C-alpha positions as CSV (number, residue, x, y, z in Angstrom):
1,A,-50.9,-18.4,110.3
2,S,-54.4,-19.3,112.0
3,S,-55.8,-15.7,109.3
4,G,-54.4,-17.7,106.1
5,L,-52.0,-15.2,105.7
6,S,-48.6,-15.8,104.6
7,A,-47.0,-12.6,105.7
8,A,-47.9,-9.4,107.2
9,Y,-45.7,-5.9,107.0
10,V,-45.6,-2.7,108.7
11,S,-43.6,0.0,107.3
12,D,-42.9,3.6,108.3
13,R,-43.6,6.3,105.2
14,A,-39.8,5.7,104.3
15,G,-40.4,1.9,104.2
16,V,-38.4,1.0,106.7
17,V,-40.0,-2.4,108.2
18,L,-41.1,-1.8,111.4
19,A,-42.6,-5.5,111.9
20,A,-42.9,-8.8,109.7
21,S,-44.8,-11.9,111.1
22,H,-43.1,-14.3,108.8
23,F,-39.9,-12.8,109.0
24,P,-39.1,-11.5,112.1
25,G,-35.1,-10.8,110.9
26,D,-36.7,-8.4,108.5
27,A,-36.9,-5.3,110.9
28,G,-35.3,-2.4,110.4
29,R,-34.7,-3.3,107.0
30,R,-35.5,-0.7,104.2
31,D,-37.6,-1.8,101.5
32,P,-38.6,1.4,98.6
33,S,-41.0,-1.4,97.2
34,L,-43.1,-1.5,100.0
35,T,-44.1,2.3,99.6
36,G,-44.9,1.5,96.0
37,L,-47.4,-0.7,97.0
38,A,-48.9,2.0,99.7
39,A,-49.0,4.1,96.1
40,H,-51.5,1.6,95.1
41,S,-53.7,1.8,98.3
42,G,-56.6,-0.7,98.1
43,A,-56.0,-2.8,95.1
44,P,-54.4,-6.0,94.5
45,V,-50.9,-6.4,93.8
46,V,-48.7,-9.1,92.6
47,T,-45.0,-9.0,93.6
48,T,-42.2,-10.2,95.6
49,V,-41.3,-11.0,99.2
50,S,-38.4,-12.3,100.1
51,F,-38.8,-15.6,103.1
52,P,-36.7,-16.9,105.4
53,D,-36.0,-20.0,102.3
54,S,-36.7,-18.0,99.4
55,D,-38.6,-15.3,97.6
56,R,-41.7,-15.8,96.5
57,L,-44.6,-14.6,94.7
58,V,-47.3,-13.3,96.4
59,L,-51.0,-11.2,95.9
60,A,-50.2,-8.3,98.4
61,M,-52.6,-5.2,99.7
62,A,-51.3,-2.1,101.4
63,E,-53.6,0.3,103.5
64,R,-51.7,3.3,104.9
65,L,-53.0,4.2,108.5
66,D,-53.0,7.1,110.8
67,V,-51.5,5.4,114.4
68,G,-51.3,8.4,117.1
69,G,-50.5,11.1,114.7
70,V,-47.9,8.5,112.7
71,E,-48.4,7.1,109.2
72,V,-47.8,4.1,108.6
73,I,-48.0,1.3,106.1
74,A,-50.1,-2.1,106.7
75,I,-49.3,-4.7,104.5
76,V,-50.8,-7.7,103.9
77,A,-50.3,-10.9,101.6
78,G,-50.9,-14.4,100.7
79,E,-49.2,-16.6,98.4
80,L,-51.3,-17.3,95.3
81,S,-50.7,-21.4,95.3
82,A,-51.9,-20.7,99.1
83,L,-55.0,-18.4,98.0
84,G,-55.8,-21.5,96.0
85,L,-55.7,-19.1,92.3
86,V,-53.5,-21.4,90.0
87,P,-55.2,-24.0,89.2
88,A,-53.9,-28.1,90.1
89,A,-55.1,-29.6,87.0
90,G,-52.4,-30.0,84.3
91,D,-54.7,-29.2,81.7
92,V,-55.8,-26.1,83.0
93,A,-53.2,-23.3,83.6
94,L,-53.5,-18.9,84.6
95,L,-51.8,-16.8,82.6
96,A,-50.8,-13.2,83.3
97,E,-51.1,-11.5,80.4
98,M,-49.9,-8.0,79.6
99,R,-51.0,-6.2,76.4
100,E,-47.9,-4.7,74.3
101,T,-47.5,-1.1,73.8
102,A,-48.5,0.8,70.2
103,A,-47.0,3.8,71.3
104,E,-46.1,6.0,73.9
105,G,-49.1,6.6,75.5
106,T,-51.2,4.5,74.0
107,T,-52.3,0.9,74.4
108,R,-52.3,-1.6,71.0
109,P,-56.1,-2.6,70.5
110,P,-57.7,-6.2,71.7
111,G,-57.1,-8.4,68.5
112,P,-57.5,-12.3,68.9
113,A,-56.1,-14.0,71.3
114,G,-52.2,-14.3,72.3
115,E,-51.8,-11.2,69.6
116,G,-49.3,-8.7,71.0
117,V,-50.0,-10.1,73.7
118,A,-46.9,-10.5,76.3
119,A,-48.1,-13.5,78.7
120,R,-46.2,-15.2,81.8
121,L,-47.5,-18.5,83.6
122,V,-48.7,-18.3,86.8
123,G,-47.1,-21.1,88.4
124,A,-47.8,-23.1,92.0
125,D,-44.0,-23.1,92.5
126,G,-43.3,-19.3,93.3
127,L,-41.5,-16.8,91.4
128,E,-39.0,-18.4,89.0
129,E,-41.2,-20.4,87.6
130,A,-44.3,-17.2,87.4
131,E,-40.9,-15.6,85.4
132,Q,-41.1,-18.5,82.6
133,A,-42.3,-16.2,79.5
134,I,-45.0,-17.9,77.3
135,P,-45.2,-15.7,73.5
136,T,-48.8,-16.5,73.1
137,P,-51.3,-19.4,74.3
138,E,-51.7,-21.0,71.0
139,K,-48.4,-22.3,71.2
140,T,-48.5,-23.5,74.8
141,G,-51.0,-25.6,73.4
142,Y,-53.9,-24.5,75.0
143,Q,-57.4,-24.0,73.2
144,G,-59.6,-22.3,75.6
145,R,-59.0,-19.0,77.1
146,R,-61.1,-16.3,79.6
147,P,-60.6,-14.0,81.7
148,V,-61.0,-13.6,85.4
149,G,-60.0,-10.4,86.4
150,Q,-57.1,-7.8,85.8
151,I,-54.5,-6.9,88.9
152,L,-51.3,-5.1,88.8
153,W,-48.0,-6.7,88.8
154,Q,-44.9,-5.4,90.2
155,G,-41.4,-6.0,88.6
156,W,-42.9,-7.2,85.4
157,E,-40.6,-5.4,84.0
158,E,-36.6,-3.8,84.8
159,G,-38.0,-1.5,87.8
160,D,-40.0,-1.6,90.8
161,D,-43.6,-0.5,88.8
162,A,-46.8,-2.4,89.1
163,V,-48.0,-2.2,85.4
164,P,-51.8,-3.8,85.0
165,V,-51.8,-7.2,83.9
166,T,-54.9,-9.7,83.0
167,L,-55.3,-12.7,84.8
168,V,-56.2,-15.5,82.0
169,M,-57.7,-19.0,82.2
170,A,-56.4,-21.2,79.6
171,W,-57.4,-24.8,79.3
172,R,-56.8,-27.6,77.0
173,D,-59.0,-29.8,75.3
174,P,-58.2,-33.5,75.9
175,L,-60.3,-34.9,73.1
176,L,-59.1,-32.6,71.3
177,A,-55.4,-33.6,72.0
178,E,-55.9,-37.1,71.5
179,L,-57.3,-36.3,68.3
180,V,-54.0,-34.8,67.0
181,R,-52.1,-37.6,69.3
182,D,-53.8,-40.4,66.7
183,Y,-53.9,-38.6,63.5
184,E,-50.6,-37.6,64.2
185,R,-49.6,-41.7,64.8
186,A,-51.7,-42.6,61.8
187,L,-49.7,-40.2,59.7
188,I,-46.6,-41.5,60.8
189,V,-47.7,-45.6,60.4
190,S,-49.1,-44.1,56.6
191,L,-45.3,-42.4,56.1
192,L,-43.6,-46.2,56.9
193,G,-46.0,-48.2,55.2
194,A,-45.8,-46.0,51.9
195,A,-42.0,-45.8,52.1
196,L,-41.8,-49.4,52.6
197,L,-44.4,-49.7,49.5
198,A,-42.3,-47.6,47.8
199,L,-38.7,-49.7,48.8
200,V,-40.5,-53.4,48.1
201,L,-41.9,-51.7,44.7
202,G,-38.6,-50.2,43.6
203,R,-36.4,-53.2,44.0
204,A,-39.1,-55.1,41.8
205,M,-39.1,-52.1,39.3
206,S,-35.4,-52.2,39.2
207,R,-35.2,-55.8,38.8
208,R,-37.2,-55.5,36.4
209,L,-35.3,-53.2,34.6
210,S,-31.8,-54.3,35.4
211,T,-32.7,-58.2,34.0
212,P,-32.9,-57.0,30.5
213,V,-30.4,-53.9,30.4
214,E,-27.9,-56.9,32.1
215,R,-28.5,-59.0,29.4
216,L,-27.7,-56.0,26.8
217,A,-24.7,-55.8,28.3
218,A,-23.6,-59.1,28.6
219,T,-24.6,-59.3,24.8
220,A,-21.7,-56.1,24.2
221,R,-19.2,-57.5,26.3
222,R,-19.4,-60.8,23.8
223,V,-19.2,-58.7,20.4
224,H,-16.4,-56.7,22.0
225,L,-14.3,-59.9,22.5
226,G,-15.1,-60.5,18.8
227,R,-18.1,-62.2,18.5
228,L,-19.6,-60.6,16.0
229,D,-22.4,-63.5,15.6
230,E,-24.3,-63.1,18.5
231,R,-27.6,-61.5,18.7
232,F,-29.5,-59.0,21.6
233,G,-32.7,-60.6,21.1
234,R,-36.0,-59.4,22.7
235,G,-37.4,-59.3,26.1
236,G,-37.2,-56.6,28.1
237,G,-40.2,-54.5,27.5
238,R,-41.1,-52.4,24.3
239,E,-38.1,-49.3,24.7
240,L,-35.8,-52.6,25.4
241,D,-37.0,-55.0,22.3
242,R,-36.8,-51.9,20.1
243,L,-33.5,-50.7,21.1
244,G,-32.4,-54.8,20.9
245,F,-34.2,-54.6,17.1
246,F,-32.1,-51.5,15.9
247,L,-28.9,-53.1,17.7
248,D,-29.1,-56.5,15.5
249,G,-29.6,-54.5,12.2
250,K,-27.0,-52.6,13.5
251,M,-24.8,-55.6,14.3
252,Q,-26.0,-57.2,10.9
253,R,-24.0,-54.4,8.9
254,I,-21.3,-54.6,10.8
255,R,-20.7,-58.3,10.3
256,D,-21.5,-57.1,6.4
257,G,-19.4,-54.5,6.4
258,V,-16.6,-56.8,8.4
259,T,-16.9,-59.4,5.2
260,R,-16.2,-57.1,2.8
261,V,-13.5,-55.5,4.5
262,R,-11.9,-59.2,4.9
263,E,-12.6,-59.7,0.9
264,A,-10.7,-56.5,0.4
265,E,-8.0,-57.7,2.6
266,K,-7.9,-60.9,0.8
267,R,-7.7,-59.1,-2.5
268,A,-5.1,-56.5,-0.8
269,T,-2.6,-59.4,0.5
270,L,-3.0,-61.0,-2.8
271,G,-1.9,-58.3,-4.8
272,E,0.7,-57.1,-2.1
273,L,2.2,-60.7,-2.6
274,A,2.7,-60.7,-6.1
275,R,4.2,-57.2,-6.1
276,Q,6.8,-58.7,-3.8
277,V,7.7,-61.3,-6.0
278,N,7.9,-59.5,-9.2
279,H,10.3,-57.5,-7.3
280,D,12.4,-60.6,-5.9
281,V,12.3,-62.0,-9.0
282,R,13.5,-59.2,-11.0
283,N,16.3,-58.8,-8.7
284,G,17.0,-61.9,-9.2
285,L,17.1,-62.2,-13.1
286,V,19.0,-59.3,-13.2
287,P,22.8,-60.4,-12.8
288,I,21.5,-63.8,-15.2
289,R,20.7,-61.5,-18.2
290,N,23.9,-59.6,-17.3
291,V,25.8,-62.5,-17.8
292,M,24.2,-63.8,-20.5
293,N,24.9,-60.5,-22.2
294,H,28.3,-60.7,-21.9
295,L,28.2,-64.5,-23.1
296,A,26.5,-63.1,-26.2
297,D,29.7,-60.4,-26.7
298,A,32.1,-63.2,-25.9
299,H,30.7,-65.2,-28.5
300,R,31.0,-62.8,-31.4
301,D,34.7,-62.5,-29.9
302,G,35.2,-66.3,-30.6
303,P,35.3,-69.4,-28.8
304,E,38.3,-68.9,-27.0
305,E,36.5,-66.0,-25.1
306,L,33.4,-67.9,-24.8
307,A,35.6,-70.2,-23.1
308,G,36.8,-68.0,-20.4
309,A,34.0,-65.6,-20.5
310,F,31.7,-68.6,-18.9
311,A,34.1,-70.0,-17.0
312,A,34.0,-66.5,-15.2
313,R,30.9,-66.0,-14.9
314,S,29.1,-69.2,-14.3
315,P,29.3,-68.8,-10.5
316,T,27.4,-65.9,-10.3
317,V,24.4,-67.7,-12.7
318,E,24.8,-70.5,-10.0
319,A,24.0,-67.8,-7.6
320,S,21.6,-66.2,-8.7
321,L,19.8,-69.7,-9.9
322,D,20.1,-70.7,-5.9
323,Y,18.6,-67.7,-4.8
324,L,15.7,-68.2,-7.1
325,G,15.5,-71.3,-6.2
326,D,15.5,-70.5,-2.3
327,L,13.1,-67.9,-2.9
328,A,10.4,-69.8,-4.2
329,D,10.7,-72.3,-1.4
330,Q,9.8,-69.1,1.2
331,Y,7.0,-67.9,-1.3
332,R,5.8,-71.5,-1.2
333,A,4.9,-71.5,2.6
334,V,3.8,-67.7,2.2
335,A,6.5,-66.5,4.6
336,V,8.4,-64.0,4.9
337,H,10.1,-63.9,8.0
338,G,14.1,-64.6,7.4
339,A,14.9,-68.1,9.6
340,R,17.9,-67.4,12.2
341,E,20.3,-68.9,10.1
342,C,24.3,-67.4,10.0
343,T,25.1,-66.1,6.7
344,D,28.6,-64.2,5.3
345,L,27.5,-60.7,4.9
346,R,30.8,-59.5,3.3
347,A,30.2,-62.4,0.7
348,V,26.9,-61.4,0.1
349,V,27.8,-57.9,-0.5
350,L,30.3,-58.5,-2.8
351,A,28.1,-60.4,-4.8
352,V,25.3,-58.4,-5.2
353,V,28.3,-55.4,-6.1
354,E,29.9,-56.7,-8.6
355,A,26.3,-58.0,-10.1
356,N,25.7,-54.1,-10.1
357,R,28.6,-53.0,-11.7
358,A,28.2,-55.3,-14.3
359,L,24.3,-54.4,-14.9
360,A,25.5,-50.0,-14.8
361,P,29.5,-50.1,-15.5
362,E,28.6,-46.2,-16.0
363,V,28.3,-45.9,-12.2
364,R,31.0,-46.6,-9.7
365,V,30.6,-48.8,-7.0
366,A,33.1,-48.8,-4.3
367,F,33.9,-51.6,-1.5
368,D,36.9,-53.1,-0.6
369,P,36.2,-57.1,-0.2
370,G,39.2,-57.5,2.1
371,G,38.6,-59.1,5.6
372,D,37.3,-62.2,7.5
373,P,33.7,-63.6,6.9
374,A,31.1,-61.0,9.1
375,W,28.6,-63.6,9.8
376,V,25.3,-62.1,10.7
377,E,22.3,-63.7,12.2
378,M,20.1,-63.8,9.0
379,D,19.2,-66.5,5.8
380,A,21.1,-66.3,3.3
381,V,18.0,-64.9,0.8
382,S,16.6,-62.3,3.4
383,L,20.6,-61.3,3.8
384,R,20.4,-60.8,-0.3
385,R,17.0,-59.5,-0.8
386,V,17.8,-56.5,2.2
387,V,21.3,-56.2,0.2
388,E,19.7,-56.0,-3.2
389,N,17.4,-53.6,-2.1
390,L,19.9,-51.3,-0.7
391,V,22.5,-50.8,-3.4
392,G,20.0,-51.0,-6.0
393,N,18.4,-48.2,-5.3
394,A,21.8,-46.3,-4.8
395,V,23.1,-47.6,-8.2
396,A,18.9,-46.3,-9.6
397,A,19.1,-43.1,-7.9
398,V,23.2,-41.8,-9.7
399,R,23.0,-43.9,-13.0
400,E,22.1,-40.9,-14.6
401,S,24.1,-38.7,-13.2
402,G,27.2,-41.3,-13.6
403,G,27.5,-40.6,-9.9
404,S,29.2,-43.1,-7.3
405,V,28.0,-45.3,-4.8
406,R,30.4,-46.4,-1.4
407,V,29.8,-49.7,0.4
408,A,31.2,-50.1,3.7
409,L,31.1,-52.5,6.2
410,E,32.6,-52.9,9.5
411,S,32.5,-54.4,12.6
412,T,30.8,-51.8,16.3
413,E,27.8,-52.6,18.8
414,Y,24.1,-52.7,18.6
415,R,21.8,-52.7,22.0
416,E,25.1,-54.1,23.8
417,R,25.9,-56.4,21.4
418,P,28.7,-57.0,18.8
419,C,27.1,-56.6,15.5
420,Y,28.0,-55.8,11.9
421,R,26.8,-52.1,10.3
422,L,26.8,-51.8,6.3
423,S,26.1,-48.4,4.9
424,V,25.2,-47.6,1.4
425,A,25.8,-44.3,0.5
426,D,25.6,-42.3,-2.9
427,D,25.9,-38.9,-4.3
428,G,22.6,-38.6,-5.6
429,P,19.8,-36.0,-5.8
430,G,18.7,-36.8,-2.5
431,I,15.4,-37.3,-0.9
432,P,13.1,-34.0,0.2
433,A,12.3,-33.7,4.2
434,E,8.7,-34.0,3.6
435,L,8.9,-37.6,2.3
436,L,11.6,-39.0,4.3
437,D,9.6,-40.7,7.2
438,R,7.3,-42.4,3.9
439,V,10.3,-44.2,2.3
440,F,9.4,-47.5,4.3
441,E,5.9,-47.5,3.6
442,P,4.1,-50.3,1.3
443,F,4.0,-49.4,-2.5
444,F,5.8,-45.1,-1.8
445,T,8.5,-44.8,-4.3
446,T,9.8,-42.0,-5.7
447,R,10.4,-43.0,-9.2
448,G,8.6,-43.9,-12.0
449,E,9.0,-47.0,-12.7
450,G,9.9,-48.8,-9.1
451,T,7.5,-50.8,-7.0
452,G,7.4,-48.7,-3.4
453,L,8.1,-52.3,-2.2
454,G,11.9,-52.7,-2.1
455,L,12.3,-50.7,1.4
456,A,9.6,-52.2,2.9
457,I,10.2,-55.7,2.6
458,A,13.9,-55.0,3.7
459,R,13.0,-52.9,7.1
460,R,10.5,-56.3,7.9
461,L,13.3,-58.8,7.2
462,V,15.6,-56.3,9.1
463,R,13.6,-56.2,12.2
464,D,12.6,-59.9,12.2
465,V,15.8,-60.8,13.3
466,G,16.1,-58.3,15.7
467,G,18.3,-55.3,13.5
468,S,17.7,-52.2,12.9
469,I,17.4,-50.4,9.6
470,A,17.5,-45.9,8.9
471,L,17.6,-44.3,6.0
472,E,19.1,-40.4,5.9
473,S,19.3,-38.1,3.2
474,E,19.7,-34.6,2.3
475,E,18.7,-33.5,-0.7
476,G,21.0,-32.2,-3.2
477,R,23.6,-34.1,-1.4
478,G,22.5,-37.9,-1.8
479,T,21.4,-40.1,0.6
480,R,23.0,-43.0,3.1
481,A,21.0,-46.4,4.1
482,V,22.1,-47.8,8.1
483,V,21.8,-51.7,8.6
484,R,22.9,-53.4,11.8
485,L,22.6,-56.9,12.3
486,A,24.0,-59.2,15.1
487,R,26.7,-60.8,14.7
488,G,26.7,-64.8,14.9
489,E,28.5,-67.4,14.5
490,P,28.5,-70.1,11.6
491,R,27.1,-73.7,11.8
């Protein structure tokens, strides 16, 4: 210890330890690495030596000696830290570098600092720190390096071979490191400031853009709700002002179009109303015309025949006049919806059947008028319009062929309610299947003289009181119309 050396060995040529100053208990142990050190007699070698507490990295030298004719190996070693080779300052380090082999038997040519070099940090705490691999000096943050000498390093790679390495002193530039840290701090502050500025500007720009867009959206919602007098206006920048200008122009064209459509609807409504009035009035005048023809025939046969015919047919005239009067009252209020009154369906059907028998004697209209009154929830005028349309259509379908019409009335249920079902069937030519879905459309007719409103009016009146109407037809075999009306109680 007084010599400043950390360890001293004496071994025989086979590597058996004869004496160890630092570790007396090590005597007698065979260590082949000691003979490896003797192979490099007189050269400094970095190797690992076992101490009582741990293995440590030392700088050793070996020498072969002849003592009384016996060859022995003397080894002295000192720890790197004890020898003062490892710098104490944190900005200075001692590196051991070995250049990588380019090919077998050759060495890679020297290149830039750290290029193609395997480096290890020579630490002050022994083997563990010394074996930490350092890829390149640049990656450790050292800006300067200077070789200080060459030594051998035993155990650099696997095995006990000693390889030549270069000791390099590397250091960091404190001023440059401080500049780098200042630059990094300034960069971080700049990035944070730019992000904050972008956030503020983004919110301001978004508010500037979103406000006029929201105003346009609110105006569009009001237009969607039917307020066609709204204007989009301006005040949102050149692009949005241009959009508002185009939308205002579009809205003006829409308003003009709506005005034209409303005028057309008014004219169409008046035309449809006029056709309905014409259709219903003609249905009411047919029985009166038949009675007048009958009275004219009776007048030619004499006063007694005239008196009898008048007495028999005057109820038909009164019923037709009442129908026309009630019809006028309905059209005076421009109402086509039937009132919820109770009417005897059987009596209405009988009156309509008799009127059509007189109008078309060549058509056989079958109906059994017997039975109790069939009260239904529909006013008399609307009910007569429905029955008149159905029976009149059936009679017109078979009038040329001299066919027959069958009218039936029965009590049944509809939608779990008691009701009456009226069916009107004919054996006429029928309706083609491709036209059957259109028979209830207004102004659609398969006859040249028809108006196409009868079935449309009948369906509307029946549905207004919660009933149903359907049409079944097969071309060449005839047509059947079925109406279901809820049963009512007379008031």
